[in-house]
Each structure stands twice: as structure tokens, then as C-alpha cells.
C-alpha positions as CSV (number, residue, x, y, z in Angstrom):
1,K,-7.6,16.4,18.7
2,I,-5.5,14.2,16.4
3,A,-3.3,17.1,15.3
4,Q,-2.6,17.9,18.9
5,A,-1.8,14.3,19.7
6,V,0.7,14.2,16.8
7,R,2.4,17.4,17.8
8,E,2.7,16.2,21.5
9,A,3.5,12.6,20.8
10,E,6.4,11.0,22.7
11,A,5.9,7.6,21.1
12,S,4.7,6.2,17.8
13,A,0.9,6.2,17.5
14,A,-2.0,5.2,15.2
15,F,-5.0,7.3,14.3
16,D,-8.3,6.3,12.6
17,L,-9.5,8.8,10.0
18,A,-13.0,7.4,9.6
19,G,-15.4,10.1,8.7
20,Y,-12.8,12.5,7.4
21,E,-13.4,14.4,4.1
22,E,-10.9,16.5,2.2
23,T,-11.8,19.8,4.0
24,N,-11.3,18.5,7.6
25,L,-8.3,16.3,6.5
26,R,-6.6,19.5,5.1
27,V,-7.0,21.2,8.5
28,L,-5.7,18.2,10.4
29,V,-2.6,17.8,8.2
30,D,-1.9,21.5,8.3
31,E,-2.2,21.7,12.1
32,A,-0.2,18.5,12.6
33,F,2.5,18.7,10.0
34,G,2.5,22.3,8.7
35,E,5.4,23.2,11.0
36,P,8.3,20.9,11.7
37,L,7.6,18.5,14.6
38,P,9.6,19.0,17.7
39,A,12.9,17.0,17.7
40,K,12.9,13.7,19.6
41,E,15.7,11.3,20.6
42,T,14.1,8.5,18.6
43,M,12.0,8.5,15.4
44,L,8.3,8.3,15.7
45,R,5.9,6.6,13.3
46,F,2.4,7.9,12.8
47,T,0.0,5.4,11.2
48,F,-3.3,6.7,9.7
49,T,-6.0,4.3,8.9
50,V,-7.7,5.5,5.7
51,G,-9.9,2.5,4.8
52,G,-10.9,-1.0,5.8
53,G,-12.6,-4.2,4.8
54,K,-16.2,-4.7,3.7
55,A,-17.7,-4.2,7.2
56,I,-16.2,-0.7,7.7
57,R,-15.4,0.5,4.2
58,G,-18.4,2.9,4.2
59,N,-16.8,4.9,7.0
60,Y,-14.0,6.1,4.7
61,S,-14.0,8.2,1.6
62,E,-12.5,6.3,-1.3
63,S,-10.1,9.2,-1.9
64,L,-8.9,9.6,1.7
65,G,-5.5,7.9,1.1
66,R,-4.8,10.0,-2.0
67,W,-5.8,13.2,-0.2
68,L,-3.5,12.4,2.7
69,G,-0.5,11.8,0.5
70,M,-1.1,15.0,-1.5
71,L,-1.5,17.1,1.6
72,L,1.7,15.6,3.2
73,I,3.6,16.5,0.0
74,Q,2.2,20.1,0.2
75,C,3.6,20.2,3.7
76,G,7.1,19.3,2.4
77,Y,7.1,15.6,3.0
78,L,8.4,13.2,0.4
79,E,6.9,9.9,-0.5
80,D,9.4,7.0,0.0
81,R,8.1,3.5,-0.5
82,S,11.1,2.2,1.4
83,A,10.8,4.6,4.4
84,G,11.4,3.1,7.8
85,C,11.3,4.3,11.4
86,D,14.9,5.6,11.4
87,F,16.5,9.0,11.0
88,A,17.4,8.4,7.4
89,S,13.7,8.5,6.6
90,M,13.0,11.8,8.4
91,G,10.6,14.0,6.4
92,T,9.1,11.0,4.4
93,F,6.0,9.0,4.3
94,K,4.8,5.8,2.7
95,A,1.4,4.4,1.9
96,Q,1.1,0.8,3.0
97,H,-1.7,-1.7,2.5
98,D,-2.2,-3.6,5.8
99,T,-4.0,-6.8,5.4
100,G,-3.5,-8.0,8.8
């Protein structure tokens, strides 16, 4: 479901990965990012929630963010801590702690 939404997205989107473990995350990343995404006129940003505060922390594996980064690298993406939502950042990802 998430992989299909990524592949068909026409706008930036956010996805919650609560309940994902390494095996089903691997399938998701391969289905969503294993092949280049269709070209768009504007850049899209996909945000994946991989954790949360005390009240919801138990819904996420502690390794989820690390697995996601590793799997994106295996699909050919590069980690870029200064990546933005512009064409210069195409093919990159960044991990970002959101406190807000």
C-alpha cells in the first residue's frame, strides 16, 4: 500500500512506519524505490516516521531508521545531510530528527 502510494505520488507525502520490521521494510523499500521513480515536473519529498515520543515509542523498532537508511543505500540512494526538495538533491535522502 505505501509502496504503491510512493510510486503513484503526484505530491510530497508522509508515511508512518509503525509496526514495520526489517523483513516487511525491505519489501516496501524494494517495491517503492527498487526502480527509478517516474519523472515529475517538481521534486517530491517522502517523509517516513520511524519513531516517536514516550507514548508511541513501542510502536517502532529501535532499528527502523537504521534499516531504512541501509535499504535506501542498497537501492542506489545516497545519504546527504544537506539534501533539500530540489533537483540538485535527486537520488538522495537524509535522516532528520523532528521534535515538533
